[in-house]
Structure formats: structure tokens, C-alpha cells
N, C-alpha and C positions, 0 to 999 in steps of 0.2 A: 347482572348479566345471566341469561339463560344458558346454563352449561350442561351438557349431557355426555355420558361416557359410552353410548351405544353406537358411536360413529356418525351421529347426526348432531345438529345444534351447534352452538358456539363452542369451539374446542378450547381446552386448556393446553397451554404450550410449555414445552421444556426446551431449553437451549443447552446443548452438550458442548462444553468448551467455553470459557469466559475470557479468551484473549481479546484481541482488538475486534474481530468480527462478532464473536459470541456475546461479549458484554454489551456492545452497541446494539445488537439485535434484541437481546433480552430487555434492555432498558426501554428501547423504543417501542417494542410490542406491548409492554406494560403501559407505556404512556398512551398507546392507542386504545387501551381499555381491556386488554386481555389479562387473564391470570397466568403468570409466568413463573417458572422455576428454573433458575440458572444452575448448571452443574459443572463441577470441575474437580479433578483429582488433586489439584494443588490447594492444600488447606490454607496456605498463606494468602493466596489470591482470593479465596472465598471469604476469609475473615476481613480482608480489605473492603470487599464489595459490601459485605454485611454492615461494615462501619460507615458506609456511604462514601467510600473513596475509590476512585477509578485508578487502576494500576498502570495507566499510560496517559499520555496527553491527547485530548481530543476536545476542541472547543464545544461548549454547550452540554457535554455529556454528564459531568459531575452534578450539575444543577438538576438535570432530568432524572438522574439516578436517585437523588434524595426525594424528589417529588413522587417517583414511582414507588419507593419504599413506604413513604408516608401514606400513600393511597391504599396500602395493604395488598396490592396486586403483584408485587415482585418479591421473591424470596430466593435464597441461594442454599445449595447443599453440596456435599461431596458424595452422596449416595445415589448410584444409578438405580438401585431398587426403589428408592423413594420417587425418583423421576418417573420410572415405568408405571408406578401406581398412580401418580399424579396426572400425567400427561396423556393427551389424545393425539397431538401432533408433536413430534420430537425433531427439532432442528439440530443437525450435526454441524458444528462450526469449528472444528479443530484444524490445526495447521497441517500443511503439506509442503514442508521445506524441500529444498534440493538435496539429493543424496550426496554425501561426501565423495568426491572423486568421480562423479557422474552427472549427466544432465537430467537423469530421471528424478521424478518426484518421489519423496519418501511418504508412503501411505500407511506407515505404522500406526500413527495416531488415529486416522480415520477407521482403519480396519479394527483396531482395538476398541474404539468407542462404540462402533456399530455392533460388534460381537458382544461386548459386555452389556450393552443396553438390551439387545435382543434376548439374552438369557432370562431377562426379568419380564418380558412382555407376555402377559397371560390373557389379554383381551384385544379386541380390535383396535388397531392404532396405525398411524402413518409415520414412518421415519423419513425425514426430508434432509438430503444432503445439501449443504450450502458451500462446503469447502471446494476449492478448485482442484479437480482431479483429472487424470488422463482419460480420454474417451474410452469407454468400455468398462470403467470401474463400477459404475452404477448397476449395470446388469449383473455383474459378479456379486456385488453387495446385496442385491435383491434376492438372489438365490441363497446367500449366506443367512440373511434375515429369516427367510421362510424355513430354512433347515434348522436354525438355532432357536427361534422363539417358541416357547411352549404353545402359543396361540397359532403357530403354523401359518397357513394361508390367510388367516385373518389380519396378519401384519403385512403391509405393503411398503414399498420404498418409492420415493419420488426424488426429483432433483430440482433445486431452486437456486441457481447461481447468484452470487452477490456481485454488486457493482459499486462498492464503496470507494470514495476518494478520501484519503486521509486528510483531515482538516475540514471535511464537509460530510462526515459519515452520518451525523444525525439527520441532516437535510436529505441525504441520499436514501436513508431508510424510511423516513416518514413521507417523503415526496419523491419517489424514484421516477426516472424517465420511462421505465418499463419493468414489467415482471415477467419472468420466464418460468413456466411450469413444465418440467419433464415428468410425464406420468404414464402409467400403464393401464389405467382404468378410469371410468367416469367418476367413480367414488373418490379416487385420489385427487382428481381435479377439483371436485366439489369441496373436499376437505381443505385444499390449498386456498380455494376462493373464500372459504369461511375464515381461514386464518389470516387472510389479507383483506377482509371485507372493507374496513375503513379506508384502506389505501386505494382499493379498486373503486370505491364510491367517489373518490376525487377525480375519476376519469383516467386513471393510469392505464395505459395499454397493457394487455395481457397476451403473451404469446404462449400457446399450449403446444407442446412438442413431444416427441419421443425422447427417451432417456439419452441416447447418444448426441442428439442435436442440442439438448439442454446443456450437456457437459461441454460441448464445443463452443457455445456462445461466449463464455468468459475468456477462454484462451484465444479465440479468434478476435475478440474485441481488443484484448491487450496486445496481441501481435500487430494489429492494425495501428494502434496508437504508437507502439514502439517503432514501427516502420516509419510513420510520419515524423516522429522526433528525430530518428536517425537520418531520414532523408534530408532534412534541412541542415543537419550537422555535417552530412556529406557535402552539401553545397558550401558549407563554411570552409571545408578543406580546399575546395576549388577556389573560393573567393580569396582565401589567403594567398594562394599561388598566383592568382590573376590580378591581385591588387584591387579587388572589388569589395563591396560591403554587404555581408550576408543579412544584416538587419534590414537594409533597404530592399534587398531581394525578397525577403520574407514578407515585407509589407506589400510589395507589388503583387506577389503571388496570392496573398490573402484576399485581394479584391475579386479574384475569380471564384464565383459561387461554387464551382465544381471542386475547388480545393479548400477554401475557407482558411481562417487564421488560427483556429484552435489547434493547439499542440504543434503549430508551425513556428516554434520559437527556438532559435539557435542558442547554444550554450554548452554547459557541461554534460548534459544528457540525463538519462533516467536512472533511477535506482529504487530502493525500497524492497519490501517483502513480496511484491507481486510481479511486476513486469519482467525483471531479469530472470527469475526462476521459472515463471510461467512460459516464456518463449523457449527456454531451454528444455523444459519438460515436454513441450509441444513438438520440438525437433526430435526428441528421443522417442516419443510415442509414434510419430510419423515413420521413423525408421523401423519400428516394430511392425507397423502396418504395411511396410514395403511401399510407402509413398513419400520417402525422404526427399525426392526431387521436388515435390510440390511445395515444400517449405524450406528448401535449401537457402533461399534468400534471407531467412531469419538468422543464419549464422553470420552473414555480413552485417545485418542490423545490429546484432550483438557486438560484432567487431568494431563497427563505427562508434558505438556507444563507449566501448572501452578505450578507443583511441582518443576520445575527447579528454579523458582524464590525463593521459600521458601528455597530450598537447598543452593542457593547462600548466602542467609542471614545466614544460619547455618555455612557455611564456614567462613564467616567474624567473626561470634561469636567464632568459634573454634580458629581462629588465634588470636583473642583478649583475649584468655585465658578463654573463657566461659561466659564472661559478656560484654554486649554491652553498658550498662548505662555509660555515660561519655566518651565512646571510640570515639576518633576523626577519622572519616572515610572520605577519599577523594574518591568521586564517579565520575569516568571518563565516561561520556556519559549520555545523556538523551533521544535522539531520538531512535526510535525503530530499526533503522539501519543506517549505515553511508551514507553520501551524501543525507541526508534528514533532514528536521526540524519537521517531523511528530512525535508527542508524543502520538498519540492515542494508547491505550492499550500497551504502551511501557514497556517491561520488565525492562529496565534500571530505569525508574522512579518508577516503582512498588517496586523494590528492595530498592532504596534510601528512599522511603517513609516508607517502612517496617522497615528499620534500624532506621529511625528517631522515629517511634512509639515505638521501643524497647529501646529508650533512648540514642541512639548514636548521636553524634554531627556531622551531615553530611553536607559536602560541595560538591556541584555538579558543574561540568563544561562540557559543550558541545560546539563544534565550531560554530554551527548555531541554535541550538534548545533552547537557553536559554530563549527567550521571551515566547515561547509556554510553556516551562516547568514551568516558574514562574506563568503563568496564572492557570495552573492545580494544582501545589503544591507550593503555596506562603509561606508555613510554612518552606520550606527548605532554606538553605543558598546557595548562588551561588558564585562561584569564577570568577576571571577575566582571568585566563589562567591556564595552567596545573600545573606549579610549585607553583603558589600562592595557588591553590586549595590543593595541596599536602603538603603544609607547616605544619609541626608539626603533621602530620597524624600518627595515630597508625596503621591503615590498609588502603591500597589503593585497590580499587576494580574497575576493568575495566569492563564496562557494555555495551559499544557500540564500535565496532571495527573500529573507525576512523583511517585513515592512520597515522595521527600525534601521536596517542596513541601507535600504533604499533612500531613507530620509537623512542619512548622515550629511552634515555640513562639511564640504571638502576643506573649507578654511579652518574649521575647528579641529578636524582630524590632522590637517597639515601642520598644526602647531605642536603636535605631540610626536610625530614620526621623525625618523632620522633622515629619510629621503622620501619625496613625494612621488611614489611610483605605485600604481595600482593595476591589478589584473582583475577585470570584471568577468568572472566565470559564468555569470547568468544574464548578461546584458540587462542588468537591473539599474545601472547608474546612467546619468546623462553625461555623455562624453564631453560635450561642449562646456558644461558647467565645471567639470573636474579639470579639464585642460586650462580653462580660464583662471582657475585657482592655482595654476602652476604644477599640476600633476602630469606625469607621463602616464598615459592611459592606454591599456591594451585589452582587447577582448577577442575571443575566438571568432574567426571569420571577418575580422576588420583589419584593414591594413594600417 
């Protein structure tokens, strides 16, 4: 590969931060043919990656990591000085969690990474933010980079928001539905186009925008998705009161091309490390910009989502005869979604913990998220497999729609439980099949 360090030609890439976003980006860019250096201050994480092990669950990524390392195009380091010397385009992929006691995003990691990297930048380079940040952050960081870097104005900053879905992150990186480039110069745009040349060659649409617009795309997209999810869950509340069926309602709405069926799925609601904290940070930033009224509806979106968790606990209580104390509950699922081990703001674990606090004897099982779940909720009991978890249960509650849970034979499970009572928190089971097997079946939004 023809690589140059004068700001032209094929760039060498660094990825600052090797968490979920960063590790995936580094591996996939190497798979696309670029020379990539992954950087993290966490020595243990770097050693894992050097050993060919991914520190989280993501289908397809471990195999791609090994291939990328074998190709000689992917390496890892803890040194930002080494990264500055190596790279032409530096992707910043560190976390922006919610601040404790506030809706605001914690930008400590982003600011720290950009500042430390800039101190070592002695030649022309492009720093590219991929982390999700409040609008206005990029402009401030651009000034910080120019003021801090020894190369001064030769270092520019751009923004390239990520749109990864956990469980599909490799596909979303290699074959995204769009690329967004927030830039301040034609050179920065050219460098980004060079850094994504194989992806653009596939015909991927590219939206070139100013920095504030690029920052807003991710939070606007997540807010829209969260609103759609909470909308159908609000209809579930109405359906329960009216004796209607929200599943059939959603099916009928989905035939309208203006609405569509994606994310119009009733159930326990959204969680994870993005949607909840992103919409809250958006609310906080809108308040700072004196446009809080414009996104006031997002508070109710968040509220509807939280109510789904409480209502799921209520359904379990109702099936248990009105009393949770001493009730044996088998909780199937801990991750916030299937094909992930992420338990950040996971509705499944929130429900399991709430049942435990109410006096229920809760046993949790998840195919891959058990270790993470134990760290967050060590007070819960954890099963070894589905049937062992359901043994002698008074109520089974499905909380994460893993394929193996969808495929459970209700007769087989019925043979091990104490009472055939199930709450389907994800509308993942066939009500007719379970009722035919003698189960009392309940689901959010279904009478």
C-alpha cells in the first residue's frame, strides 16, 4: 500500500480507545487494508487484544482480529507518542458516559485523549472524533488541538459519528448505510475520503457537513429511534387499558410505508450504552442552548421506557397472585439485547433486580452476559442453563430475546417448573403455542 506522511496518499490510521467502538473500528479498518495502530491506556485490554482476544462479545470480531494481526496490518500500544509518530489520521473512539447525578455527558475521556494526543503531533495530521458528544464539542476541541499540538495549524479536527448496532458492528463498519464527515476544510474531507476509500468504493453515500451538523446526526438518529420504540410502548399502555392487542396494532401500523415496521416492536423497551444516555445528554445540551422546549418530548420518551420495566414487574406480580415475596422467578436474559454481553442500563437486569428487591427468589440466565451481570448485581442468583434456571419456578419471565429463548419447547420447560406461568417481556414467544401447552401467558400490551 502506498503510504505517505505529507498529508497525501493512503493514510496510516490510529484508533484511540479500544473499547467496543474503538476495537471494532481498528480491526475492521485493518481488514479493509489499512495499517492500523490501536491505542489504550488500559494495559490489560491491550494485552488481551495483542493475544488475539476481544474483551467483549461481538459476533465475527474475534476471527477478524486474528486475521488482521496475521496480515501484519494491525498492532496495539499504550503509547500516544508512538501513535502520533505512526498515524496520519487519528480516530478518537473513547466513551462519553452519563455524568453521575446529571443528564450531561461526561467528556473527561474525550478531552483527555485529544489533549494527550495533540501534545505529540509534530507534523500534519487529522484528528477525527467518532465518540458521541454534545453539539459544540468539536469546535472547542478543534481550538484545543491547534493550541496544544507542536504542529499548530497543520493539525485539523473533523467529526465522523458512528452508527454501530451491537451484534452487527462488523457489518455496520464494513458496509455502513452512510458515512457522515464533519469537516472544516477540503483537505480534511479528502483525508477522510482516503481513510474510507474501500467503503466509499462500495457505493456508500457520503454526507459532508459542518462540525455541529455531524455531531447532531448521531443523537438525532438515536432520539428518533428511541421515540419510535417508546411510541409503540405508549400504545401498549393504552391497549392494556382498552383490552386491545398491541402486537396486532403494530402489525397493522407497519404496513403504512410512512411508518414502517422497524423499531415498531412493543416490549420491555430500550437500554444499553447509547440510546438512554444519548437522549439524556441531548436534553441537557438543548437546555444549555435555550431550546429545551424543542426536545421536551424526549423526557416522556425516557419516562415511557422506564415505565415498561416497572410494568413488567407488575405482570410477574399479577401472575404470582399479587405477592412477590418468596415467589421463585426464572429470569431469562441479562444483556440489553441479544448477540451482546452489554448490561449497561439493561432493562432485563433492572427487572430482575426489582423483583429481587420485592422479595422474589430470582435466578438469572443469559448465554453470554453472565460475568458482566454478576459484577453489576452480585446479589442475584445465576443459573447454568435455561432448564436449570427454570427448575421449580413459579413464574418464568423472558427479558432478552435470544434465539435460544425463542426456541424453547413449552412442554419441555413445563416439565421442570413449579407453575406454568410466563411473562413474555419481549413479545418473542408464540402465545397460542404456550397457552396450548397449559401456560398462563402474559405480555405487555396484550390483554
